[in-house]
N, CA, C, O and the ligand as a Tripos MOL2 file, in Angstrom:
@<TRIPOS>MOLECULE
protein
  241   239    61     0     0
PROTEIN
NO_CHARGES

@<TRIPOS>ATOM
      1 N         -25.2550  -15.4690   15.3920 N.3       1 MET1
      2 CA        -24.3810  -14.6360   14.5660 C.3       1 MET1
      3 C         -25.1070  -13.3900   14.1070 C.2       1 MET1
      4 O         -26.3050  -13.4200   13.8290 O.2       1 MET1
      5 N         -24.3670  -12.2890   14.0290 N.am      2 GLY2
      6 CA        -24.9670  -11.0720   13.4990 C.3       2 GLY2
      7 C         -25.1680  -11.1680   12.0000 C.2       2 GLY2
      8 O         -24.3170  -11.6790   11.2720 O.2       2 GLY2
      9 N         -26.2850  -10.6790   11.5630 N.am      3 VAL3
     10 CA        -26.6080  -10.7390   10.1400 C.3       3 VAL3
     11 C         -26.8510   -9.3230    9.6240 C.2       3 VAL3
     12 O         -27.5860   -8.5710   10.2630 O.2       3 VAL3
     13 N         -26.2660   -8.9340    8.5030 N.am      4 PRO4
     14 CA        -26.4920   -7.5870    7.9630 C.3       4 PRO4
     15 C         -27.9690   -7.3400    7.6870 C.2       4 PRO4
     16 O         -28.6890   -8.2100    7.1970 O.2       4 PRO4
     17 N         -28.3980   -6.1210    8.0190 N.am      5 LYS5
     18 CA        -29.8320   -5.8360    7.9380 C.3       5 LYS5
     19 C         -30.2910   -5.6030    6.5090 C.2       5 LYS5
     20 O         -31.4210   -5.9360    6.1530 O.2       5 LYS5
     21 N         -29.4130   -5.0290    5.6870 N.am      6 GLY6
     22 CA        -29.8340   -4.7560    4.3170 C.3       6 GLY6
     23 C         -28.6700   -4.8810    3.3660 C.2       6 GLY6
     24 O         -27.5220   -4.9810    3.8000 O.2       6 GLY6
     25 N         -28.9420   -4.8790    2.0830 N.am      7 LYS7
     26 CA        -27.8930   -4.9580    1.0820 C.3       7 LYS7
     27 C         -27.1340   -3.6340    1.0260 C.2       7 LYS7
     28 O         -27.7460   -2.5660    1.0160 O.2       7 LYS7
     29 N         -25.8000   -3.7020    0.9910 N.am      8 ARG8
     30 CA        -24.9960   -2.4830    0.8420 C.3       8 ARG8
     31 C         -25.0250   -2.0630   -0.6200 C.2       8 ARG8
     32 O         -24.8900   -2.8910   -1.5210 O.2       8 ARG8
     33 N         -25.1990   -0.7840   -0.8370 N.am      9 SER9
     34 CA        -25.2820   -0.2930   -2.2110 C.3       9 SER9
     35 C         -23.9190   -0.3520   -2.8850 C.2       9 SER9
     36 O         -22.8900   -0.3610   -2.2090 O.2       9 SER9
     37 N         -23.9080   -0.3940   -4.2180 N.am     10 LYS10
     38 CA        -22.6540   -0.3440   -4.9770 C.3      10 LYS10
     39 C         -21.8720    0.9120   -4.6010 C.2      10 LYS10
     40 O         -20.6500    0.8800   -4.4610 O.2      10 LYS10
     41 N         -22.5980    2.0200   -4.4400 N.am     11 SER11
     42 CA        -21.9530    3.2940   -4.1190 C.3      11 SER11
     43 C         -21.2200    3.2110   -2.7890 C.2      11 SER11
     44 O         -20.0810    3.6650   -2.6770 O.2      11 SER11
     45 N         -21.8700    2.6310   -1.7750 N.am     12 ASN12
     46 CA        -21.2290    2.4900   -0.4640 C.3      12 ASN12
     47 C         -19.9790    1.6240   -0.5500 C.2      12 ASN12
     48 O         -18.9410    1.9750    0.0100 O.2      12 ASN12
     49 N         -20.0690    0.5050   -1.2420 N.am     13 ASN13
     50 CA        -18.9160   -0.3730   -1.4010 C.3      13 ASN13
     51 C         -17.7750    0.3460   -2.0950 C.2      13 ASN13
     52 O         -16.6220    0.2390   -1.6770 O.2      13 ASN13
     53 N         -18.0910    1.0750   -3.1470 N.am     14 ARG14
     54 CA        -17.0320    1.7450   -3.9160 C.3      14 ARG14
     55 C         -16.3760    2.8600   -3.1140 C.2      14 ARG14
     56 O         -15.1690    3.0770   -3.2210 O.2      14 ARG14
     57 N         -17.1720    3.5700   -2.3080 N.am     15 HIS15
     58 CA        -16.5970    4.6070   -1.4530 C.3      15 HIS15
     59 C         -15.5880    3.9860   -0.4920 C.2      15 HIS15
     60 O         -14.4860    4.5090   -0.3250 O.2      15 HIS15
     61 N         -15.9590    2.8770    0.1370 N.am     16 ARG16
     62 CA        -15.0840    2.2340    1.1130 C.3      16 ARG16
     63 C         -13.8340    1.6920    0.4270 C.2      16 ARG16
     64 O         -12.7260    1.8680    0.9330 O.2      16 ARG16
     65 N         -14.0000    1.0320   -0.7250 N.am     17 ARG17
     66 CA        -12.8420    0.4410   -1.3890 C.3      17 ARG17
     67 C         -11.8720    1.5000   -1.8920 C.2      17 ARG17
     68 O         -10.6610    1.2800   -1.9040 O.2      17 ARG17
     69 N         -12.3940    2.6410   -2.3050 N.am     18 ALA18
     70 CA        -11.5040    3.7150   -2.7660 C.3      18 ALA18
     71 C         -10.6530    4.2180   -1.6070 C.2      18 ALA18
     72 O          -9.4910    4.5770   -1.8010 O.2      18 ALA18
     73 N         -11.2240    4.2460   -0.4000 N.am     19 ALA19
     74 CA        -10.4950    4.7800    0.7470 C.3      19 ALA19
     75 C          -9.4470    3.8020    1.2380 C.2      19 ALA19
     76 O          -8.4100    4.2320    1.7420 O.2      19 ALA19
     77 N          -9.6770    2.4950    1.1100 N.am     20 GLN20
     78 CA         -8.7420    1.5240    1.6800 C.3      20 GLN20
     79 C          -7.8200    0.9240    0.6240 C.2      20 GLN20
     80 O          -7.0760   -0.0160    0.9060 O.2      20 GLN20
     81 N          -7.8690    1.4660   -0.5910 N.am     21 LYS21
     82 CA         -7.1780    0.8420   -1.7100 C.3      21 LYS21
     83 C          -5.6890    0.6340   -1.4330 C.2      21 LYS21
     84 O          -5.1640   -0.4520   -1.6830 O.2      21 LYS21
     85 N          -4.9990    1.6650   -0.9180 N.am     22 LEU22
     86 CA         -3.5520    1.5830   -0.7540 C.3      22 LEU22
     87 C          -3.1410    1.1090    0.6310 C.2      22 LEU22
     88 O          -1.9480    0.9850    0.9080 O.2      22 LEU22
     89 N          -4.0820    0.8480    1.4830 N.am     23 THR23
     90 CA         -3.7150    0.4580    2.8340 C.3      23 THR23
     91 C          -3.9430   -1.0280    3.0700 C.2      23 THR23
     92 O          -3.9010   -1.4870    4.2110 O.2      23 THR23
     93 N          -4.1820   -1.7790    2.0090 N.am     24 LEU24
     94 CA         -4.3670   -3.2170    2.1690 C.3      24 LEU24
     95 C          -3.0690   -3.8500    2.6610 C.2      24 LEU24
     96 O          -1.9890   -3.3730    2.3140 O.2      24 LEU24
     97 N          -3.1500   -4.9020    3.4550 N.am     25 PRO25
     98 CA         -1.9350   -5.5650    3.9080 C.3      25 PRO25
     99 C          -1.1600   -6.1060    2.7200 C.2      25 PRO25
    100 O          -1.7560   -6.5790    1.7520 O.2      25 PRO25
    101 N           0.1590   -6.0420    2.7850 N.am     26 GLY26
    102 CA          0.9840   -6.4920    1.6730 C.3      26 GLY26
    103 C           1.6420   -5.3530    0.9420 C.2      26 GLY26
    104 O           2.5290   -5.5680    0.1160 O.2      26 GLY26
    105 N           1.2050   -4.1110    1.2450 N.am     27 PHE27
    106 CA          1.8290   -2.9610    0.6050 C.3      27 PHE27
    107 C           1.9820   -1.8300    1.6040 C.2      27 PHE27
    108 O           1.1470   -1.6560    2.4910 O.2      27 PHE27
    109 N           3.0590   -1.0570    1.4550 N.am     28 SER28
    110 CA          3.1520    0.2100    2.1630 C.3      28 SER28
    111 C           3.7960    1.2070    1.2040 C.2      28 SER28
    112 O           4.2970    0.8240    0.1470 O.2      28 SER28
    113 N           3.7800    2.4870    1.5770 N.am     29 VAL29
    114 CA          4.2770    3.5170    0.6740 C.3      29 VAL29
    115 C           5.6970    3.8970    1.0630 C.2      29 VAL29
    116 O           5.9920    4.1650    2.2280 O.2      29 VAL29
    117 N           6.5660    3.9120    0.0650 N.am     30 CYS30
    118 CA          7.9580    4.2770    0.3030 C.3      30 CYS30
    119 C           8.0600    5.7680    0.6240 C.2      30 CYS30
    120 O           7.5330    6.5810   -0.1350 O.2      30 CYS30
    121 N           8.7250    6.1610    1.7280 N.am     31 PRO31
    122 CA          8.8540    7.5830    2.0530 C.3      31 PRO31
    123 C           9.8340    8.2950    1.1330 C.2      31 PRO31
    124 O           9.8180    9.5230    1.0460 O.2      31 PRO31
    125 N          10.6830    7.5450    0.4490 N.am     32 GLN32
    126 CA         11.7020    8.1220   -0.4300 C.3      32 GLN32
    127 C          11.1140    8.4830   -1.7980 C.2      32 GLN32
    128 O          11.2090    9.6280   -2.2390 O.2      32 GLN32
    129 N          10.4990    7.4860   -2.4710 N.am     33 CYS33
    130 CA         10.0120    7.7150   -3.8330 C.3      33 CYS33
    131 C           8.4920    7.6450   -3.9170 C.2      33 CYS33
    132 O           7.9280    7.7910   -5.0020 O.2      33 CYS33
    133 N           7.8210    7.4240   -2.7890 N.am     34 HIS34
    134 CA          6.3540    7.3960   -2.7080 C.3      34 HIS34
    135 C           5.7340    6.3070   -3.5830 C.2      34 HIS34
    136 O           4.5650    6.4050   -3.9570 O.2      34 HIS34
    137 N           6.4910    5.2950   -3.9050 N.am     35 GLY35
    138 CA          5.9410    4.1590   -4.6320 C.3      35 GLY35
    139 C           5.5100    3.0690   -3.6650 C.2      35 GLY35
    140 O           5.7990    3.1450   -2.4710 O.2      35 GLY35
    141 N           4.8220    2.0580   -4.1760 N.am     36 LEU36
    142 CA          4.4150    0.9470   -3.3270 C.3      36 LEU36
    143 C           5.6120    0.0300   -3.0830 C.2      36 LEU36
    144 O           6.4080   -0.2330   -3.9830 O.2      36 LEU36
    145 N           5.7170   -0.4440   -1.8560 N.am     37 LYS37
    146 CA          6.7900   -1.3850   -1.5460 C.3      37 LYS37
    147 C           6.2770   -2.4000   -0.5490 C.2      37 LYS37
    148 O           5.2130   -2.2210    0.0440 O.2      37 LYS37
    149 N           7.0400   -3.4710   -0.3650 N.am     38 MET38
    150 CA          6.6740   -4.4740    0.6300 C.3      38 MET38
    151 C           7.0460   -3.9540    2.0060 C.2      38 MET38
    152 O           8.1320   -3.3970    2.1720 O.2      38 MET38
    153 N           6.1730   -4.1190    3.0080 N.am     39 PRO39
    154 CA          6.5210   -3.6860    4.3510 C.3      39 PRO39
    155 C           7.7290   -4.4740    4.8850 C.2      39 PRO39
    156 O           7.8420   -5.6750    4.6400 O.2      39 PRO39
    157 N           8.6230   -3.8050    5.6050 N.am     40 HIS40
    158 CA          9.8170   -4.4040    6.2060 C.3      40 HIS40
    159 C          10.8060   -4.9270    5.1560 C.2      40 HIS40
    160 O          11.6450   -5.7780    5.4510 O.2      40 HIS40
    161 N          10.6930   -4.4050    3.9260 N.am     41 HIS41
    162 CA         11.6600   -4.7540    2.8870 C.3      41 HIS41
    163 C          12.2190   -3.4490    2.3050 C.2      41 HIS41
    164 O          11.5910   -2.3950    2.4020 O.2      41 HIS41
    165 N          13.4070   -3.5390    1.7020 N.am     42 ALA42
    166 CA         13.9310   -2.3820    0.9800 C.3      42 ALA42
    167 C          13.0330   -2.1150   -0.2310 C.2      42 ALA42
    168 O          12.4500   -3.0360   -0.8030 O.2      42 ALA42
    169 N          12.9340   -0.8350   -0.6090 N.am     43 CYS43
    170 CA         12.0730   -0.4490   -1.7210 C.3      43 CYS43
    171 C          12.6080   -1.0240   -3.0390 C.2      43 CYS43
    172 O          13.8170   -1.0260   -3.2730 O.2      43 CYS43
    173 N          11.7140   -1.5060   -3.8870 N.am     44 GLY44
    174 CA         12.1300   -2.0850   -5.1600 C.3      44 GLY44
    175 C          12.5510   -1.0400   -6.1740 C.2      44 GLY44
    176 O          13.3100   -1.3480   -7.0930 O.2      44 GLY44
    177 N          12.0690    0.2060   -6.0260 N.am     45 GLN45
    178 CA         12.3880    1.2380   -7.0050 C.3      45 GLN45
    179 C          13.6570    1.9960   -6.6480 C.2      45 GLN45
    180 O          14.5380    2.1550   -7.4940 O.2      45 GLN45
    181 N          13.7650    2.4650   -5.4070 N.am     46 CYS46
    182 CA         14.9170    3.2940   -5.0580 C.3      46 CYS46
    183 C          15.8930    2.5640   -4.1360 C.2      46 CYS46
    184 O          16.9720    3.0840   -3.8530 O.2      46 CYS46
    185 N          15.5330    1.3730   -3.6650 N.am     47 GLY47
    186 CA         16.4550    0.5660   -2.8680 C.3      47 GLY47
    187 C          16.7040    1.0870   -1.4680 C.2      47 GLY47
    188 O          17.6990    0.7130   -0.8470 O.2      47 GLY47
    189 N          15.8230    1.9450   -0.9480 N.am     48 SER48
    190 CA         16.0530    2.4990    0.3740 C.3      48 SER48
    191 C          15.2380    1.7590    1.4210 C.2      48 SER48
    192 O          14.1910    1.1780    1.1340 O.2      48 SER48
    193 N          15.7570    1.8000    2.6520 N.am     49 TYR49
    194 CA         15.0230    1.2410    3.7800 C.3      49 TYR49
    195 C          15.3380    2.0660    5.0070 C.2      49 TYR49
    196 O          16.5060    2.3270    5.2960 O.2      49 TYR49
    197 N          14.3110    2.4830    5.7370 N.am     50 LYS50
    198 CA         14.4480    3.3240    6.9310 C.3      50 LYS50
    199 C          15.2720    4.5870    6.6450 C.2      50 LYS50
    200 O          16.0990    4.9860    7.4640 O.2      50 LYS50
    201 N          15.0460    5.2170    5.4810 N.am     51 GLY51
    202 CA         15.6770    6.4800    5.1690 C.3      51 GLY51
    203 C          17.0890    6.3750    4.6240 C.2      51 GLY51
    204 O          17.6780    7.3930    4.2620 O.2      51 GLY51
    205 N          17.6540    5.1650    4.5550 N.am     52 ARG52
    206 CA         18.9910    4.9890    4.0120 C.3      52 ARG52
    207 C          18.9140    4.1460    2.7460 C.2      52 ARG52
    208 O          18.0230    3.3070    2.6130 O.2      52 ARG52
    209 N          19.8510    4.3660    1.8070 N.am     53 VAL53
    210 CA         19.8950    3.5430    0.6020 C.3      53 VAL53
    211 C          20.6580    2.2570    0.9170 C.2      53 VAL53
    212 O          21.8380    2.2930    1.2650 O.2      53 VAL53
    213 N          19.9820    1.1410    0.7930 N.am     54 ILE54
    214 CA         20.5810   -0.1460    1.1370 C.3      54 ILE54
    215 C          21.0990   -0.8260   -0.1250 C.2      54 ILE54
    216 O          22.2180   -1.3400   -0.1580 O.2      54 ILE54
    217 N          20.2460   -0.8190   -1.1840 N.am     55 VAL55
    218 CA         20.5820   -1.5170   -2.4180 C.3      55 VAL55
    219 C          20.8920   -0.4600   -3.4800 C.2      55 VAL55
    220 O          20.0250    0.3360   -3.8390 O.2      55 VAL55
    221 N          22.1080   -0.4560   -3.9720 N.am     56 GLU56
    222 CA         22.4780    0.4880   -5.0330 C.3      56 GLU56
    223 C          21.8720    0.0310   -6.3410 C.2      56 GLU56
    224 O          21.9790   -1.1370   -6.7150 O.2      56 GLU56
    225 N          21.2340    0.9630   -7.0350 N.am     57 LYS57
    226 CA         20.6350    0.6310   -8.3330 C.3      57 LYS57
    227 C          21.6730    0.8680   -9.4300 C.2      57 LYS57
    228 O          22.2300    1.9610   -9.5350 O.2      57 LYS57
    229 N          21.9310   -0.1590  -10.2460 N.am     58 ALA58
    230 CA         22.9530   -0.0630  -11.2830 C.3      58 ALA58
    231 C          22.4930    0.8240  -12.4430 C.2      58 ALA58
    232 O          23.3140    1.4940  -13.0700 O.2      58 ALA58
    233 N          21.1970    0.8340  -12.7300 N.am     59 ALA59
    234 CA         20.6710    1.5490  -13.9030 C.3      59 ALA59
    235 C          20.4200    3.0080  -13.5640 C.2      59 ALA59
    236 O          19.2840    3.4690  -13.6680 O.2      59 ALA59
    237 N          21.4500    3.7500  -13.1580 N.am     60 GLU60
    238 CA         21.2580    5.1760  -12.9110 C.3      60 GLU60
    239 C          22.4340    5.9800  -13.4480 C.2      60 GLU60
    240 O          22.4500    7.2050  -13.3310 O.2      60 GLU60
    241 ZN         11.3830    3.9030   -2.8880 Zn       61 ZN61
@<TRIPOS>BOND
     1     1     2 1
     2     2     3 1
     3     3     4 2
     4     3     5 am
     5     5     6 1
     6     6     7 1
     7     7     8 2
     8     7     9 am
     9     9    10 1
    10    10    11 1
    11    11    12 2
    12    11    13 am
    13    13    14 1
    14    14    15 1
    15    15    16 2
    16    15    17 am
    17    17    18 1
    18    18    19 1
    19    19    20 2
    20    19    21 am
    21    21    22 1
    22    22    23 1
    23    23    24 2
    24    23    25 am
    25    25    26 1
    26    26    27 1
    27    27    28 2
    28    27    29 am
    29    29    30 1
    30    30    31 1
    31    31    32 2
    32    31    33 am
    33    33    34 1
    34    34    35 1
    35    35    36 2
    36    35    37 am
    37    37    38 1
    38    38    39 1
    39    39    40 2
    40    39    41 am
    41    41    42 1
    42    42    43 1
    43    43    44 2
    44    43    45 am
    45    45    46 1
    46    46    47 1
    47    47    48 2
    48    47    49 am
    49    49    50 1
    50    50    51 1
    51    51    52 2
    52    51    53 am
    53    53    54 1
    54    54    55 1
    55    55    56 2
    56    55    57 am
    57    57    58 1
    58    58    59 1
    59    59    60 2
    60    59    61 am
    61    61    62 1
    62    62    63 1
    63    63    64 2
    64    63    65 am
    65    65    66 1
    66    66    67 1
    67    67    68 2
    68    67    69 am
    69    69    70 1
    70    70    71 1
    71    71    72 2
    72    71    73 am
    73    73    74 1
    74    74    75 1
    75    75    76 2
    76    75    77 am
    77    77    78 1
    78    78    79 1
    79    79    80 2
    80    79    81 am
    81    81    82 1
    82    82    83 1
    83    83    84 2
    84    83    85 am
    85    85    86 1
    86    86    87 1
    87    87    88 2
    88    87    89 am
    89    89    90 1
    90    90    91 1
    91    91    92 2
    92    91    93 am
    93    93    94 1
    94    94    95 1
    95    95    96 2
    96    95    97 am
    97    97    98 1
    98    98    99 1
    99    99   100 2
   100    99   101 am
   101   101   102 1
   102   102   103 1
   103   103   104 2
   104   103   105 am
   105   105   106 1
   106   106   107 1
   107   107   108 2
   108   107   109 am
   109   109   110 1
   110   110   111 1
   111   111   112 2
   112   111   113 am
   113   113   114 1
   114   114   115 1
   115   115   116 2
   116   115   117 am
   117   117   118 1
   118   118   119 1
   119   119   120 2
   120   119   121 am
   121   121   122 1
   122   122   123 1
   123   123   124 2
   124   123   125 am
   125   125   126 1
   126   126   127 1
   127   127   128 2
   128   127   129 am
   129   129   130 1
   130   130   131 1
   131   131   132 2
   132   131   133 am
   133   133   134 1
   134   134   135 1
   135   135   136 2
   136   135   137 am
   137   137   138 1
   138   138   139 1
   139   139   140 2
   140   139   141 am
   141   141   142 1
   142   142   143 1
   143   143   144 2
   144   143   145 am
   145   145   146 1
   146   146   147 1
   147   147   148 2
   148   147   149 am
   149   149   150 1
   150   150   151 1
   151   151   152 2
   152   151   153 am
   153   153   154 1
   154   154   155 1
   155   155   156 2
   156   155   157 am
   157   157   158 1
   158   158   159 1
   159   159   160 2
   160   159   161 am
   161   161   162 1
   162   162   163 1
   163   163   164 2
   164   163   165 am
   165   165   166 1
   166   166   167 1
   167   167   168 2
   168   167   169 am
   169   169   170 1
   170   170   171 1
   171   171   172 2
   172   171   173 am
   173   173   174 1
   174   174   175 1
   175   175   176 2
   176   175   177 am
   177   177   178 1
   178   178   179 1
   179   179   180 2
   180   179   181 am
   181   181   182 1
   182   182   183 1
   183   183   184 2
   184   183   185 am
   185   185   186 1
   186   186   187 1
   187   187   188 2
   188   187   189 am
   189   189   190 1
   190   190   191 1
   191   191   192 2
   192   191   193 am
   193   193   194 1
   194   194   195 1
   195   195   196 2
   196   195   197 am
   197   197   198 1
   198   198   199 1
   199   199   200 2
   200   199   201 am
   201   201   202 1
   202   202   203 1
   203   203   204 2
   204   203   205 am
   205   205   206 1
   206   206   207 1
   207   207   208 2
   208   207   209 am
   209   209   210 1
   210   210   211 1
   211   211   212 2
   212   211   213 am
   213   213   214 1
   214   214   215 1
   215   215   216 2
   216   215   217 am
   217   217   218 1
   218   218   219 1
   219   219   220 2
   220   219   221 am
   221   221   222 1
   222   222   223 1
   223   223   224 2
   224   223   225 am
   225   225   226 1
   226   226   227 1
   227   227   228 2
   228   227   229 am
   229   229   230 1
   230   230   231 1
   231   231   232 2
   232   231   233 am
   233   233   234 1
   234   234   235 1
   235   235   236 2
   236   235   237 am
   237   237   238 1
   238   238   239 1
   239   239   240 2
@<TRIPOS>SUBSTRUCTURE
     1 MET1         2 RESIDUE 1 A MET
     2 GLY2         6 RESIDUE 1 A GLY
     3 VAL3        10 RESIDUE 1 A VAL
     4 PRO4        14 RESIDUE 1 A PRO
     5 LYS5        18 RESIDUE 1 A LYS
     6 GLY6        22 RESIDUE 1 A GLY
     7 LYS7        26 RESIDUE 1 A LYS
     8 ARG8        30 RESIDUE 1 A ARG
     9 SER9        34 RESIDUE 1 A SER
    10 LYS10       38 RESIDUE 1 A LYS
    11 SER11       42 RESIDUE 1 A SER
    12 ASN12       46 RESIDUE 1 A ASN
    13 ASN13       50 RESIDUE 1 A ASN
    14 ARG14       54 RESIDUE 1 A ARG
    15 HIS15       58 RESIDUE 1 A HIS
    16 ARG16       62 RESIDUE 1 A ARG
    17 ARG17       66 RESIDUE 1 A ARG
    18 ALA18       70 RESIDUE 1 A ALA
    19 ALA19       74 RESIDUE 1 A ALA
    20 GLN20       78 RESIDUE 1 A GLN
    21 LYS21       82 RESIDUE 1 A LYS
    22 LEU22       86 RESIDUE 1 A LEU
    23 THR23       90 RESIDUE 1 A THR
    24 LEU24       94 RESIDUE 1 A LEU
    25 PRO25       98 RESIDUE 1 A PRO
    26 GLY26      102 RESIDUE 1 A GLY
    27 PHE27      106 RESIDUE 1 A PHE
    28 SER28      110 RESIDUE 1 A SER
    29 VAL29      114 RESIDUE 1 A VAL
    30 CYS30      118 RESIDUE 1 A CYS
    31 PRO31      122 RESIDUE 1 A PRO
    32 GLN32      126 RESIDUE 1 A GLN
    33 CYS33      130 RESIDUE 1 A CYS
    34 HIS34      134 RESIDUE 1 A HIS
    35 GLY35      138 RESIDUE 1 A GLY
    36 LEU36      142 RESIDUE 1 A LEU
    37 LYS37      146 RESIDUE 1 A LYS
    38 MET38      150 RESIDUE 1 A MET
    39 PRO39      154 RESIDUE 1 A PRO
    40 HIS40      158 RESIDUE 1 A HIS
    41 HIS41      162 RESIDUE 1 A HIS
    42 ALA42      166 RESIDUE 1 A ALA
    43 CYS43      170 RESIDUE 1 A CYS
    44 GLY44      174 RESIDUE 1 A GLY
    45 GLN45      178 RESIDUE 1 A GLN
    46 CYS46      182 RESIDUE 1 A CYS
    47 GLY47      186 RESIDUE 1 A GLY
    48 SER48      190 RESIDUE 1 A SER
    49 TYR49      194 RESIDUE 1 A TYR
    50 LYS50      198 RESIDUE 1 A LYS
    51 GLY51      202 RESIDUE 1 A GLY
    52 ARG52      206 RESIDUE 1 A ARG
    53 VAL53      210 RESIDUE 1 A VAL
    54 ILE54      214 RESIDUE 1 A ILE
    55 VAL55      218 RESIDUE 1 A VAL
    56 GLU56      222 RESIDUE 1 A GLU
    57 LYS57      226 RESIDUE 1 A LYS
    58 ALA58      230 RESIDUE 1 A ALA
    59 ALA59      234 RESIDUE 1 A ALA
    60 GLU60      238 RESIDUE 1 A GLU
    61 ZN61       241 GROUP 0 **** ****
């Protein structure tokens, strides 16, 4: 098995985590309201999916 040659610095870890923060599996960005939403689901904030509004929001 490959073994890491040295300890990764806190700085290196934080740089990487900052870059991948929003791309973790389980979330994607809504093109309508730019909020986080579940992939392959209608958006929880604006109710849109694939550019169309699927779920009408009553509180508007
Ligand atoms: Zn949305």
